[in-house]
N, C-alpha and C positions, 0 to 999 in steps of 0.2 A: 604140972610143972614140967613134968617130963616133956610134955608136948611143947612147952615154951622153950625148954632147953634144946629140944630137937629142932625147933624152928630157928632158934638163934644159931645153933650149930649149922643148920642148913643154909642160913643166910651168909654165914662166914665162908662157907665153901661155894657159894654161888659165884659162878664165873662172870655173871653179868654185873655184879655189884663190885666196884673196885675197892681196894684196900685204902686205908687212910694215907699211908705213905705215898701211894701212887697218885692220890689226889693232890698231895702237897707238891710232889715232884712235877706233876703235870701242870699245876697252877703256876709254879715257879718258871717252868719252861715256856708256858704261854705268856707270862709277863715279860720274859726276856725277849721272846720273838716279837711280842707287841711293841716293846720299847725299841728294839732294833728296827722294826718295820716303820714304826711311827716317827722315830727321831732321825733315822739315817736314810732309809730307803724312800720314804714318802717325799721328803724334800727333793731328793734326786729325781724321782719319778715326775714330781710336779714341775721341776726345772726343765726336764727333758720335754715334757708335754707343752710347757710354755714356749720353749724354743721351737718346737715343731709347729705350734699354733702360729707363732710369729712368721716362720718360714712359709707356711701355707697361706697366711693372710698377705704376706709380701708377694707371694706368687700370684695370688688372686688380684692384688692391686696392680702388679705388673701386667697381668693378662688384661685387666680392664683398661689400663693405660694404652697397651698395645692395640686393643680393639678400638679404642677411641681414636688413636692415631691412624689406624687402618681406615676407619670410617671417614676421618677428615681427608685422608689421601684419596679415598674412593670418590668423595664429593668433589675434590679438586679435579680428579681425572674426568669425572662426568661433566664438570663445567668446561674443561678444556676440550673435551670431545664435542660438546654442544657448540662451542665457539669454532672449532675446526669445521664442523658441519655447516655452520652459517657462513664461514669464510669460503668453503668449497661451493656452496650455493651461489654466493656473490660472484665468485670467479667464473662459474658456469654461465651465469647471467651476463657478465661482462663479455665472455667469449661469444655468446649468442649475439649480443648487440654488435660486437666487432665483426662477426661473421656476416650479419645482415648488412652492416655498413660497407664492408668489402664487396659483398655481393652487389649492392646497389651501385657502388663505384664502378665495378667491372661491367655492369649492365649499361651504365651511362657511357663508359668508354667504348663498349661494343657498339652502342647506338651511334655515337659520334663517328666511329670508324666506318660504320655502315653508311652514314650520311655522306662522309667524305668520299667513300668509294662510289656511291651513287652519283654524287656531284661530279667526280672525276669521269665516271662513265658517261654522264650526260654531256660533259664538255668534250669528251673524245668523240662521242656520237655526233655532236654538233660540228666539230672540226671535220670529221669524216664526211658529214653531209655537205658542208661547205666545199670541201675538196671535190667531192663527187659532182656537186652542182657546177663548180668551175670547170671540171673536166667535161661534164656534159654540155655546158655552154660552148666550150671550145669545139667539141665534136659536132654539136648541132650547127655551130657557125661554119665549120669546114664543110659539113654535108650540105647545108643550105647554100653555101657559096657555090659548091659544085653543082647542085641542082639548079640554082639560079643561072649559072653559066650555061648550062645545057638548055634551059628554057629560053633565056634571052638570046643565046647564041653568041654572046660576046664574052670575052674573058674578064673575069673579075679577080684577076691576079693582083691588082693593086691593093695593097694592104689597107690603106685609108678607106678606100671605097668598100672593101670587104668588111671592115669594121662597121662602117655606117649601115650597111645592109644587114649585117648580123644583129647589131644593136636594135635596129628598127624591127626586125623580125621577132626578136625576143621580147621587145616591148609590146608588140601586138599579141604575142602569146600570153604574156602576163596580164594583159588587159582583158583577155577573154574570160568568160565565166568559168566557174569551177568544173563544169562538165567536161571541158577539154582536157583538163589536167588529169 
């Protein structure tokens, strides 16, 4: 018995085993904290968490909407860019065609101008040739009259006679074969 009494006394003085009144006060304090936390703090924490969740979900929704809008804008930009590139290609092609047309027109104008210059030059050459031929006939006529006057020994100063002689001489020259010319 003594050993049981010693054991009981030792258990009562054991610092690891709490006293009954400490268990009652601890349990009461636990219940108070549990009620305060469960009834007052938990709803407030849940409300705050719900608000934060709504804010985060709203932010995610806004971000998704913004991303979708950015994607639509990007697609519109790409479509406009492709359209602008097609328009630029069309304008370049039109410019090439207009350049080729202008080049062809200028070439035709240059050829027409060259033909006109050549025709004018031919006409001028023909006029110069006719003038030289006329001067040459006059000179040949004068020289042949002078020569004929010396040969014949009589003066061929009469203009009508001189013309007849010169015309006859030139006709004989023109009638001769090409070797004389």
